[in-house]
N, C-alpha and C positions, 0 to 999 in steps of 0.2 A: 266304260267311262274313262278309264285311264287312257285308252287309245284315242278317244276324242279329245281329251285334254292335250294329249301328246301331239295331235295334229297341228297344233299351233307352233310346234317346234319340229318341223319335218326333218331337219338335219340334226337336231339335238333332242332325242326323246327324253321325256321326263323320267328321272330316276328318283327312288325313294329318298336318296340322300339330299336331293335338291330341296330347298326351303319352299314353303308355300308361296312366298313372295316371288320366287323365281319361276314358279310353275303357273301361277294365276295370271291369265292374260290381262286382267284389269290392272293388277299390280305391275305387270311388265310395262304396260302403257304409262303408268304413273312414274315408274323408274326412268323410263325414256325421257319423259318430260323434264324430270328433275336433272337428268344428265344434260339435256339441252340448256336448261337454265344455268347450270354450273358452267357450261361452256361459254354462255353469253356473259356471265359475270367475269369469268377469267379473261375473256376477250376485252371487255371494257377495262378491266384492271390493267392489262398490258398496254392498252391504248393510252390510258392516262399516264402510265409509267413512261411510255415512249414520248408522249407530249411533254411530260416533266423533264425528261432528258433533253429534248429539243430546246425547251425554254431555258433550262439550266445552261445548256451549251450557248444559247444566244445571250443569256445574261452574263455568262462567263466571258464571252467574246466582247460584250459591251464593256464589262468591267476591265478586261484586259486593255481595250482601246482607251478607256478612261485613264487607268493608272499608268498606261504607257506615256502619257503626257508628263508624268512626274517621276520618272525613273532614270534620270540622267541620260535620256536617249539623245541621239544626234539632234542638233538644233534644227528646228523646222522653220520653214519660210511661210508666212501668211501673207497672201496677196489680197488686198482689199480694193474693190472698185466702187466708186460712188459717182453717180451722175452729176453733171454740172448743176442741176437743180438741187440735188442733195448737198453738194458742197456749199452752195449758197446758204442753205439752211444751217449748216454747221458754222459757216462764217458769221451768220447772224447770231448764233449762240455764243460765238467768241466775243462779239462786240457787246453783248449784254452784260458780260462780267464773268467772274469765275463760277464754275459749276459749284453748286451748293448755295449760291447766293440767289439763284433763280430756278425756275422750273426747267428740267432737262428737255431739250428738243431733239427728237429722233429724226434721222434720215434713213434711207434704205440702201443697203449695200449688197454686193455679191462678193463672196469670200472663196478663195481657192487655197487649198493646202494639200500637198502630196497627191495630186490627181483628183481630189474630191472637190466638188463645187457645191457651195451653199448659197441659195438665193433668198431674196427677201429678208435679209438679216437686218435687224434694227441696230443702228449705230448712233452713239452720242458721245460727246466729249466728257471727260472726267478730270478730276483733280481739284485742288483747292488753292490756297494762297501761294504756296511755294511751288507746287508741281503743275499747276494749270498752264497749258500752252495752247495758242490758237491752232486751228486746223491746218494752217499753212506753215506752221513751224514743226515741232515734234510733239504732236498732241497725245495726251493720254486718252484711251478709247475704251468704251464698253460695248460689247457685242452681245445681242440677245438673238439666238438662233431660232427660237420658237415663238417669238412675239407675234409674228405674222404668219410664218410657215409653221403650222401646228405640228408638233412631234418631231421637228427637225432638231437634231442634236449634233454637237461637235465633240467627237470622242466621248460620247455619253453625257456631255454637259450641255445645258441649255443656255448658260450665260458664262462669259469670260470677260476679264478685263485685261487690257494691254497697258501696262504701266511704263511710262517713259523714263523713269529712274533719273530724272534731271537733278535730283537732290542727293544722289548717291553715285558718284563716279566709279565706284567699285562694282556696281550692279549685283552685289552679293548680300548686303545687309538684310533685305526683305526676305529672300529665300532662306538664308541661314537662320534668321530668328524665328520664322514660321516653323522650321524643322525643330528648333529648340523648344518652342512652346508646345508643339505636339508631343515631343519627348517628355515634357514635364506634365502632360495630361490635360492641357488646355485646348479646347476645340478651336481650330483655325483653318481657313481655306489653304489649299496647297498652291504652290507656285513653281513655275519653271521658266524657260526662255524661248523666245522666238525672234526671228528676223522679220521685220514688217515692211511691207511696201504698200503705198497708197497711191492709186492711179498711176502706177509705174514708177513713182518716185521712191527710192530706197530711204526709209526713215531710220534704219539701223536696228540695233539690239533693243528688245523690250523684255519685260517680265510678263509672262502669261499667268494670270491669276484665276483660280477657280472662283465662280460667282457665289454670292450669298443667296441661297435658295433652299428649297426642300431637299434637293439631291445632296447638297452639302450636309444638311442637318441629319439626314438618314445615316450618315457614316458614324454619328455619335449618339443618336437618340432613337429609341424605339417608336415613340409617338411624336410626330412633327406637326401636330395640329395647332400648337401654341403660336403666339405672335413672335415673329422675329423682327426686332426693332432696329432702325437705322437712325440714330440721333443726329440732328443737325449739329453743325459745328458749335462746340462749347455748351450744348444742351445737356442737362442732367436728367435723371429719371423723375424729377418732380414736375416736368413739363410734358405736354403731349408730344409723342414721338411718331415719326413716320414708320409705318408697318410695311415690311418687305413681303412677308407672307404670313398667313394665319387664318384660321377658320372664323375668328371673331375679331377682326381688326379694330372695330369701334370700342371694344371692351378692353380698356387698359387699367382695370381695377387692380390687377396685381402690382403694377407700378405705383399706383396711388397708395396702396397698402405699405409698400416698401418705403416710399417717401415719408409716409406718416411715422413709420418706425424710426427712421433716421432723424426725425424732428424731436424725439424724446429727450428729456433733460438729463436723466440719469445715465451716465456712460455704460454702466454694467447692464442695466435693463435694456438699453438701446442695442447693445451687442447681442443679447439673447434673442431679441426680436428679429434682428437681421439674420441670425443663424437659422431661424425657423423659415425664413422667406427666400434665402438664396442658396445656391449650391456652394456651400461655404468652403469645402475643400478646394474646389477650383478657383474660388475667389481669392483665397489665401495665396495660392500659387501665382495667380495673375498679379496680385499686389506686390509680392516679393520679387517675381521675375521681371516685372516692369522696371523696378528699381535696379535690379541686378544688371540688366543689359542697358539701363538708362534710356527707357522709352519715354522721353520727356513729353512727347506729344500724345501719350496714352491717357486712360481714364484716371489713374491715381494722381499723376503729376500735373496734368493739364486739363482734365475733364473733357477729353477729346479722343477721336479715333478709336471708337469701340462699338461693339454691337451687343445687343441684349436679346436673349431668347427665354421665353416662358416655357419651361418643361412641364407640360400638364400631367405627365405621368408621375413625377416626383413632387409636383406643386412647388417647384423652386425656380428662381431666376438665375440664369447663367450669364456671366459677363465674359466677353471674348475680345481679343485685341484686333485692331485693323490698322493697316498702314504702318510699315516698319522699315522705312528706308533711311531713317536718321537715328541709328542706335550707337551706343558706346561713346557718345560725344564727351561725356564728363566722367572720366575714370575715377576722379577723386570725389565724386558725388556721395552724399551721405547714404548709408545703408538702410536707414529707416526714415522715409519721408513719404510723400504722396498722400496728402490729406485734402487735395482739391475736390475730388469727387465726393458726393454726399455719403455714399455707402463706404468708401474707403475711410473717410473721416470717422464714420460711426464705428468702424472696427478698431481703428488705431487710437482713438481717444480713450478707449477702455484699457486699463492695465492688462487684463487678461488677453485682450486682442493683440496688444503689442508683443506679449510673450509668445502667443501662438504664431504671430508673424515672424518673429526672430527664429523660432524653431523651424518654421518652413524655409526661411532664408538659408539657414545652416544646411538643411537637407538638400536643397537645390544646389548649393555651392559644392556639396560633396558628390551628388549624383549626376548633375546635368552640366554644371559649369566646369568642364574639363578643358583646360586651356589647350593642351596638346591635341585633343580630339577636335576641338572647335577650329583651331588654326589649320589643322590638316584638312578639314572640310573646306575652309576658305580657299586653300591652295588648289584643291581638286576642282572647285567651281571656277576659280580664276583660269586654270589651264583649259577648261572646257569652253569658256566663252571668249578667251583672248583672240582666237583666229577671227571671229566675227568682228571684234573691235579693231583689229589691225587692218581690216578692209577700209576703214575710214582714214587710214594713214598711220605712219610710224609714230607720230606725236601722240595719237590716241592710245597706242600701246604703252608708251612711256607713262602717260597720265594714269592709265589703268594700273600699271605696276606700282606706282607711287600710292595710289588709293588703297590697293590691296595691302601693301606693307604697312600703311598707316592703320588700317583696320586691325591687322594682326597685332600691331603694337598696342593699340587701345584695349583690345581684348585681354592681353597679358597684364597691362597696367591696372586694369579694373580688378583683376583677380588679386594682385598684390595689395591694392588699397582696401578691398573688401576684407581680406584676411587681417590687415592691420586694424581696421575698425572693430572687427569681431573680437580680436584679442584685447583691445582696449576697453571693451564693455565692462571690465571689472571695475572701472571708475564710475559706474552708474551710481549716482548719489540719490537714494530714495528720500524724498522730502514730502511730507504730507502738507495739505493746505493748512496754513496757520503755524506750521512748524518752522523753527529756526535752528540752523546748524552752524557750528564754528568750523572754519576752513583751516586746514593745515596742509603741510607737504608742498610748500612753495618752492619753485625753482627759478634761478636767475637766468635772464635772457638778454644778451647784449645785441640790440637790434642795429644800432649804427652809432658812429662817433666814438670818442674816447670816454670811457665810463669806469666807475667803480661800483660793483654790486656786492655787498656783503651783509652779514647779519651779526648783530651784537651777541655776545655769549649768553648762554642760558635762555635761549629763545627770545632774545631781545628784538628790538625793532628791525624791520627789513630796510636796508639803507641803499639809496641810489645817489650817486654823485656824477653830475655831468661836467666834464672838464672842457669839452668843446661842444659845438652843436651836436646834440646826441639824443638818442631815444633809448631809455632803459626800462626793463620790465621785470617784475617778479610775477610769475605765472603759475596758475594751477589749472589743469584740464579736468573738466567734469562732464559726465553724461547726465543731462537733465531732461525731464519730461516736460511736455507742453504746459504752459502756464505763465502767470505774471509773477515776477520775483523782485526782491529788493536786496541789493548788495550794500552793506554798510561797513564802516570802519573809521578809524581815527588816524590822522596823519599830520605832520608838521613839515615846514619848509624853511630853508635858509638861503637867501640870496638867489632865488630862482629868477632867471631872466630868460624869457622865451621869445625867439624871433618869429614864432608862428603866430598867425593872426586868425587861425581857425579854432574850432572848438576843442582841439586836442592840445592846446598850449598848456604848459605848466604840469602840475602833479594832480593825480586823481585816480579814480577807479573806473574800470571799463570792462565790459563783457563783449567778446568778439568771436566770430566764427569764420574760419578760413573757407568754409564750404558755402557760405551765403554769397550769392552773386548779384543780388539786386539791392538798391537803396531802400531805406525806410524799414518799416517793421515787416513788410510782406516778403515771403520767400517765393520768388518766381523762377521757374526753370525754363521759361521761354527764352531762347537764345538772344533775341533782340532786346530783352529786358536786362541783359547782363551789363552791369556798370563797369566803367574803366576807372572809377574812383576807388582804388584798392584800399585806401586808408579808411574809408568810411562805409563801404558797401556791406562789410561784415559786421557792423555794429548792431547790437541788440536793442540799444536805447535810442532815444531821439534827442534833439536839441532841448526839448521841453523837459524830459525826465532823465537826461544823461548825466546829471550830477554836477557837483561843483568842482572846478579846476582851480588850484591854488598857485599863485605866483608870489614873488617877493619873499619876505620872511614872516612866517606865521607860527603861532604856538599850536599845541595839539587842538585839532579841529575835527568835529564829527562831520563826515561826508557820507552820501548815499548815492546809489545808482540804481534806478528802477528800469526794468526791461521786460519785454515780452518775448517768449519763445513760441513762435507759431509753427512748430513742428512736433510730431508725436514724440520724438526723442532725438537728441543731438549732442555731439561732443562740443563743448564750448570752452573758450579760454577765459578764465577769470583773471583779470590783470590789475596789479598795482603798478602804475607807470609814471614816468617822468619824461616829458618832452621839453627840453630846455637847451639854451645856449650854454649857460653855466648855472650852477646851483646844486642844492642837495634836497632830498626828501626822505622822510622816515615814516614807515607804516607800522602800526601796532598790530602784531599778528593775533593777539588775544581778542582784539576787537573786530576782526574781519569775519563777518557772519553773513549768511544767506537765508532769507525768509521767502517762503512760497505763499503768495497771496491768493491766487486762483488756480484752478485745475485746467481750465481751457481758455483759449483766446478767441476773439471774434473771427 
């Protein structure tokens, strides 16, 4: 029996020490099958590992190609060819008006770059009021590589924009500020440079900008199914917005919910609702950094140039900046402004929101706004692109150098002014609605002409005497929160003769801001709203509520000056002033009081 069993192992007779499994032919067959199964499993495992390696290598290569666009590589040349029929389409688009005012019209192009040829590329003109140029000038362009040719990518990207930088002769602001936003933790598309040719015509240096799409979103978010919104110019989140990408583009309920939260009457409750609906950490950074680098055309200051993404994973709305070619324009701008956007206003009208904002502002000033590092980066970028600009002529090089020097100067000046305002915040006067405070700590200011400014002993009247055509002021600087206020006091005059025929003649009270650049009660940061009437543009009151101005000789008279501060917080100059050819005025310091009537303004 044993020999018969052993006959199945002619070369290896069965021994007693062998297990039954090893000697039983049925079990041997089963073991063999299992071995084969294990081999097949192992083979499949290594096959998937190999495929994974290949895919990872391919992905890594694609990522390398994509990121290579944004790593200070040598300037690339992009050659664009558009047929005569396509050029006529783009010319018709130019004639219709600025992009954003009408539906974009695409033509078809062939694009060549570094030996690579991309066909059937959709191309349209881009830009708005300041940057839009016709196709036969130096147009801004958007290229979509996979709109017609499916799966066609340019260095891993399906969409890029070529910005003409006609509003920034340094060609640096947009790239620099995007890098700073990213450093601060705000999602923003990347940008680099390219030299562009259109049908053989050299258009010159452009900024090459990553497109707003799912590929961009995936760099910041795990789930990109939510709507990415492109608001039309000056549209806020309370209106239907265009959807760039998203699984449910017709469902904008998350925006409606946020708009409803912003409409709440109580500032503190409104802030709490906003915090539940937005990525609040990123929003605070955006609000503070927009003001820090003076993004006057962004969401907080002008309700413009922004994108919104609904992060369905966190159930939060994310605000992101767009278009950063005009930064640092106003180095002496206030450090706490930006109430134009609904959500920005909802945050900053609450005291807790203002304090959180200021904390974030201080953090960014310490961690991101490093003047030496920023200006060094400006100089590196300038050296990199200057050869391309010099090809347009020596004069272009000179103009570029001037623009770079100006940019560096504005960056440094902004830092000085921010630090000055942060230090002066100790003058923040907390006044509740209905509360009245007596003002003290007045300082004399000789504005012009021959003057005497003095004060009687033992805190007596503040005295101003004009000996020639003069302007004299007793001033107190206060940081006040948004609201309607009334400044009141008592004054008397003697022999005041004023040659002035405007509302500033004689003696009276006035509240003024050196930072306000527009006339009337509204604070506008739009450059073309800036008034050249420097005497009046900073006034907080109007002709209707600006108070009484006294001339001639009068006994002690009660006067008042009502004003509105339509900013979350601002440093204001409270002034007792005399505008006169000759004469004297006295102000009773014990009577000089400030009352807050309302907490918010329209």
